[in-house]
N, C-alpha and C positions, 0 to 999 in steps of 0.2 A: 512506416511510422518514424517520425523524427524525434529527437530529444525534446524539442519544444512541445510536440504533441504529447509525448509521454509525461512531461512535467505538468502540462495543462490537465491531462486526465488524472494524474496523481493528485494535483491540488483539488480538483472537483471531488475526487473520491474521499480525500481526507476531510474536506469541508462537510460532505454528506455524512461521514461517520461521526463528526462532531467531537472528537476526542483525540488525544495524542496516540500515535501509532501503537505505543507500548501498552495502552489501556484498552484497545479495541478487543471485543469479545466476539465469539461466533454469532451471538445474537445481534450484535451491531452489523455484522456483514449481512446476515439474513434480513434485517430491517431495511438496509439500504437497497439490496437487490430486490426485495419484495416491493419496496416503494417505487422502484423504477418500473417494475412489472405493472403495478397498479396504475402508474402514469401512462401505460401503454407503450413503453419503450421496448425496443427489440431485445430478445434474449441475449444477443451479442453485446448489447450495451452493459448488461449486468455482468456478463463474463469478462468484459474489458475492465470493469471496476475491480472485480475480484483478482484478475491476473496482475493488474498494475500494482495493487496493494500487496499481493503475495510477493511479487518481485522486489518491491521496495523493502518489504519486511525482511526478506532474505538478504538483501544487500546490507541492511542495518545489522542483522545478526552476524554476518560474515565480517563486516568492516568497522562497525561502530558500536558493537555491543558493550565493550569495556567503557567507552566514553559515556554511553547512555546510562549504564549502571552506576557509574561514578557520579554523574550529574543529577540523576533522578531517583536512584536507589531501586531500580526495577530491572528484572531480567526479561529479555525478550522471549516471548513464546507466541508463535504464529497462531492466530485465531481461525485461519482458513482450514476447515476440516473436510472430511470426505462428503459432507452433506452440502457444503456451499462451494466446493472446488469445481472448476469446470472439467467436464469430461471430454471436451472437444479440443483440448490443447495438445495431447500427446506428451512428448518429452518436454517438460517445462523446467528442465534444469537451467541454472543461470547461463551456462555455456551455450546451451541449445537456443535459448531465446535471445542471447546477445545483451541481456539486461545489464550485466555488470559492466560491459564495455560502454554502453550508453550512459549509465549512471556515473561511472567513474569519470567519463569525459565531461559531464555536466556538474559533477558534485562540487558544491561550495560549502565550506564549513558552516556558513551562516544559514544555510537552508534548514538544517535541523533546528537551530534556534528560532528561525522565523516560523517554522511549522509549529513549534511548541508555543510560541507567543500567540499565533493565530488561534490555535485550538484551546489553549489554556486562558487566553485573554490577559496575559501578563506582559 
């Protein structure tokens, strides 16, 4: 998977969730994954949405939490719980998945602002 593919999947996931990353709840994750299943999408599609969101959320927690709290007044708490987390992933630490390397390479400060604008409509 390439950075472009990851960013595309992340953008589709965030659009489906319909709210800023820091406002997503476990119910939102369930709604999106359930909606994909109802549409007849493969279980791996739902797992992909959950994993890309989880990785992006971890990146934000590790690298951007202070900025997000200062800008939006919220603390990041990951909504992916044991009921909607993939059991097929194994070791999903940032180092094992390579997520931080891919995101750091592609990170642009305006991405956070753009995602906030797209999901908040501001």
